[in-house]
N, C-alpha and C positions, 0 to 999 in steps of 0.2 A: 503358920506357913512352915513347910518342911523343905529341906534341900534334897535333891536327887542327882544322880549321875545318869546321863543318857548316852547309850552307845548307839551311834547312827551309822548306817551303811551308805556309802557313796560308790558309784561306779563311774569310771572315766570312759568316754567314748572318743576315740581318735579318728578324725575324718580327714581324708585328703580330698582332692577335687572330684574323685569318682566313687569312693566307697568308704565304709567304716572299716578301719584296718585293725582294730584291737580294742580290748576291754580290760581294765585293771580295776580292782576293788580297793577300798580304803575304809577303815573304821575311824570315826572321829568321836571323841568323848566331850560332852558338854555338861556344865554345871547349871542346873535349873532349880527354880523354886516354885512350889505350888501348894495349894491347900490340901490336895490329895493326889493320888497317882494319876488319875484321869487328867487333872489340870496340868500336872507336870508333863505328861505325855503330849498334850496339845501344845504346850509351850515348846517342847523339844522339837516337834515337827515344824513349827514356825521358825525356830532358830536354824534348824538344819536346812530348810528350804531357802532361807535368806543367805545361807553360806554356799549354796550351789553357784558355780561360776564356770566360765569358759575363757579361752585365750587362744591366740595364734601360736602354734608350736614351731620348733626350729625347722621343720620340714615344710612350713608354709600352710599346713592344714590347721584344723581346729581341734582343740582338746576341750571337752565339756565334762565337768564334774557334776554328776546328777545324783541328787538325794533319792534313795530308794525306800528306806524304812528306819524306824526306831527299832533296833534289834533287842535291846534290853534297857530296862529302867530300874534303878535301885535307889531306895531311900538311904540317905546318909544318916546314920544313927548317932553320930557325935552331937553333943548338945551345942557345940560352938565350933565354927570353922577357924582354923589358924594353921600356921606352918607345922607340918609333921602329922596332922590329923589323918587317920586312915579314912579314906572315902569309899573304898571298894576292895573287896577280896573275893576270891572264888577258889573252890577246891578243884584240884586236878588229879586225874588218875595216876 
């Protein structure tokens, strides 16, 4: 089994009594284990879907966090997970 980091995209939908008044996005990162990338992606989707939720906001409307997709999935190459282990890096221009 291998460890992976999964970058998942959520969108919030703010609803008042008459309309959807806005959308906000958020990336959430999950640590998942799988035999291969396909298994890890499937687990990531299940974890992300289970973490979607909604609540009543301060204006009395509903805020719903909705999972959209696994944006990226990266294998963690460290042989063992412990404090200070690099789990992900990316080059930037």
